[in-house]
C-alpha positions as CSV (number, residue, x, y, z in Angstrom):
1,M,-4.2,7.2,-12.7
2,Y,-3.6,4.2,-10.4
3,L,-1.8,5.5,-7.3
4,I,-0.6,3.2,-4.6
5,I,0.3,4.4,-1.1
6,E,2.5,2.1,1.0
7,G,4.6,2.0,4.1
8,I,4.9,0.5,7.6
9,D,2.1,0.9,10.1
10,G,1.7,4.5,11.3
11,S,3.5,6.0,8.3
12,G,0.5,8.1,7.3
13,K,-1.0,6.2,4.5
14,D,-4.7,7.0,5.3
15,S,-3.9,10.7,5.8
16,A,-2.1,10.8,2.5
17,A,-5.0,9.0,0.8
18,D,-7.4,11.5,2.3
19,L,-5.5,14.4,0.8
20,F,-5.3,12.8,-2.6
21,V,-9.1,12.3,-2.5
22,K,-9.4,16.0,-1.9
23,H,-6.9,16.7,-4.7
24,F,-8.9,14.7,-7.2
25,Q,-12.2,16.1,-6.0
26,N,-10.9,19.7,-6.5
27,Q,-10.2,18.7,-10.1
28,G,-13.8,17.5,-10.5
29,L,-12.7,13.8,-10.8
30,D,-14.8,10.9,-9.6
31,H,-12.1,8.9,-7.7
32,L,-12.1,5.4,-6.3
33,R,-10.4,4.9,-3.0
34,I,-9.6,1.3,-1.9
35,H,-7.8,-0.5,0.9
36,E,-6.2,-3.9,1.1
37,P,-7.5,-6.3,2.1
38,D,-11.0,-5.5,1.0
39,E,-13.3,-7.2,3.5
40,T,-16.3,-7.2,1.1
41,L,-14.4,-9.6,-1.3
42,P,-13.2,-13.2,-1.1
43,G,-10.6,-13.7,1.6
44,G,-10.7,-10.2,3.0
45,A,-12.6,-10.8,6.2
46,E,-10.7,-13.9,7.0
47,L,-7.4,-12.1,6.5
48,R,-8.4,-9.3,8.8
49,R,-9.3,-11.9,11.5
50,L,-6.1,-13.8,11.1
51,M,-3.9,-10.7,11.2
52,K,-5.2,-9.8,14.7
53,T,-3.4,-12.9,16.0
54,G,-0.8,-13.7,13.4
55,A,-2.2,-17.2,13.0
56,N,-1.7,-19.3,9.9
57,R,0.7,-16.9,8.3
58,E,1.7,-19.4,5.6
59,T,-1.8,-19.0,4.1
60,Y,-1.6,-15.2,3.7
61,P,-0.1,-15.1,0.2
62,G,-3.0,-17.2,-1.2
63,L,-5.6,-15.3,0.7
64,F,-4.2,-11.9,-0.3
65,M,-3.8,-12.9,-3.9
66,A,-7.4,-14.0,-4.1
67,N,-8.6,-10.8,-2.5
68,R,-6.3,-8.7,-4.6
69,M,-7.3,-10.3,-7.9
70,A,-11.0,-9.9,-7.0
71,L,-10.4,-6.3,-6.1
72,Q,-8.6,-5.4,-9.3
73,M,-11.0,-7.2,-11.5
74,S,-14.2,-5.9,-9.9
75,K,-13.2,-2.4,-8.9
76,V,-9.8,-1.2,-10.0
77,L,-9.9,-2.1,-13.7
78,P,-13.5,-0.8,-14.3
79,A,-12.6,2.5,-12.6
80,L,-9.4,2.9,-14.7
81,L,-11.3,2.0,-17.9
82,T,-13.7,4.9,-17.3
83,G,-11.0,7.4,-16.5
84,R,-11.5,7.4,-12.7
85,P,-8.3,7.9,-10.6
86,V,-7.7,5.0,-8.1
87,I,-6.1,5.6,-4.8
88,S,-5.0,2.3,-3.0
89,V,-3.9,2.1,0.6
90,R,-1.6,-1.0,0.5
91,S,-1.0,-3.3,-2.4
92,F,1.1,-6.3,-3.5
93,L,4.1,-4.5,-2.0
94,S,2.7,-5.3,1.5
95,S,2.9,-9.0,0.6
96,L,6.5,-8.6,-0.7
97,V,7.5,-6.9,2.6
98,Y,5.4,-8.6,5.3
99,Q,5.4,-12.2,4.0
100,Q,9.1,-12.8,3.6
101,E,9.3,-14.7,6.8
102,Q,7.2,-17.6,5.4
103,W,8.0,-17.4,1.7
104,P,11.0,-16.5,-0.6
105,L,10.9,-13.0,-2.1
106,D,11.5,-14.4,-5.6
107,W,8.3,-16.5,-5.3
108,L,6.3,-13.5,-3.9
109,F,7.3,-11.5,-6.9
110,D,6.4,-14.3,-9.3
111,I,2.9,-14.9,-8.0
112,H,2.0,-11.2,-8.5
113,R,3.2,-11.0,-12.1
114,M,-0.3,-11.8,-13.5
115,L,-2.1,-8.9,-11.7
116,P,-4.0,-7.1,-14.4
117,A,-3.7,-3.5,-13.2
118,K,-0.3,-1.8,-13.1
119,P,0.2,1.3,-11.0
120,D,1.3,4.6,-12.4
121,V,2.7,5.8,-9.1
122,I,3.9,3.9,-6.0
123,I,4.4,6.1,-3.0
124,I,6.3,4.6,-0.1
125,L,5.9,6.7,3.1
126,D,9.0,6.3,5.3
127,V,8.6,6.9,9.0
128,D,10.7,6.2,12.1
129,P,9.3,2.9,13.4
130,A,8.9,4.1,16.9
131,E,7.0,7.2,15.8
132,G,4.8,5.0,13.6
133,L,3.9,2.7,16.4
134,E,3.1,5.7,18.6
135,R,0.7,6.9,16.0
136,V,-0.9,3.5,15.8
137,S,-1.3,3.2,19.6
138,G,-3.2,6.5,19.5
139,R,-5.9,5.1,17.3
140,G,-7.5,3.2,20.1
141,V,-8.0,0.0,18.1
142,A,-6.8,-3.5,18.8
143,K,-3.2,-4.1,17.6
144,E,-2.4,-6.6,14.9
145,A,0.4,-9.2,15.3
146,Y,2.8,-7.2,13.1
147,E,2.7,-4.0,15.2
148,R,5.9,-4.5,17.1
149,L,9.0,-2.3,17.0
150,D,11.4,-5.1,15.8
151,I,9.0,-6.1,13.0
152,Q,8.3,-2.6,11.9
153,T,12.1,-1.7,11.9
154,R,12.8,-4.8,9.8
155,N,9.9,-4.0,7.4
156,R,10.9,-0.4,7.0
157,Q,14.2,-1.6,5.6
158,R,12.5,-4.1,3.4
159,Y,10.4,-1.3,1.8
160,L,13.6,0.7,1.2
161,D,15.3,-2.4,-0.3
162,L,12.5,-2.9,-2.7
163,V,13.1,0.6,-4.2
164,S,16.5,-0.5,-5.5
165,D,15.2,-3.9,-6.7
166,P,14.8,-3.8,-10.5
167,R,12.0,-6.3,-10.4
168,L,9.6,-3.8,-8.7
169,Y,9.7,-1.6,-11.8
170,D,8.4,-4.4,-14.0
171,F,5.1,-3.9,-12.2
172,L,4.6,-0.2,-13.1
173,A,2.6,1.1,-16.0
174,P,4.7,2.7,-18.8
175,G,6.3,5.9,-17.4
176,G,5.4,4.9,-13.9
177,K,7.2,6.2,-10.8
178,V,8.3,5.1,-7.4
179,I,8.6,7.8,-4.8
180,V,9.9,7.5,-1.2
181,Q,8.7,10.3,1.0
182,G,9.8,10.7,4.7
183,T,6.9,11.4,7.1
184,T,8.7,11.5,10.5
185,G,7.7,14.7,12.3
186,L,5.9,16.2,9.3
187,D,2.4,17.5,8.9
188,P,0.3,15.5,6.4
189,V,-0.3,18.6,4.2
190,V,3.4,19.2,3.9
191,I,3.9,15.6,3.0
192,H,1.2,15.8,0.3
193,E,2.8,19.0,-1.1
194,K,6.2,17.3,-1.3
195,I,4.7,14.3,-3.1
196,V,2.9,16.4,-5.6
197,Q,6.0,18.4,-6.3
198,A,8.0,15.2,-6.8
199,L,5.5,14.0,-9.3
200,G,5.5,17.2,-11.1
201,G,1.8,17.6,-10.4
202,V,-1.0,15.0,-10.4
203,H,-3.7,14.9,-13.0
């Protein structure tokens, strides 16, 4: 299973991933957990540096694509081929949402069509943007350029718009699902239980 967890900053992606790690461990499965960008692969460290300031945003699609392709080829596909579940925090959806200011959505969809790994499940965690930013501020780490209320409000709507865009479903594995789960005011364990119920179980 290739499972992607998405959403605006502070929506609970890492907490959700932690619980899926435990879920697969309890089933005796050797999981792979990844995060985009992967700073150990081409473009990753440069992206992380640029996102602190928001500089050179027009270069993000190319850098993310290089990093994403390297990640899928070197880590995701080998794991899936050996039956290991993959849990990804962020994915190509982040590019579709966050990079619309510089590039047309049609083009952002097109450049990702050659990605070799198709997710079985995309989970979009939906949080009130103000609550999401409050969670982020409590982490005690330096903010990135996107962590502003107006940007997060806009991006939340973009995630929700993608769910009704038929092009998104072309990126799923056969029988794949897209789930939107609200996280505002909810405990991560409750959120996990709701997701598993919506999926009809996870194996």
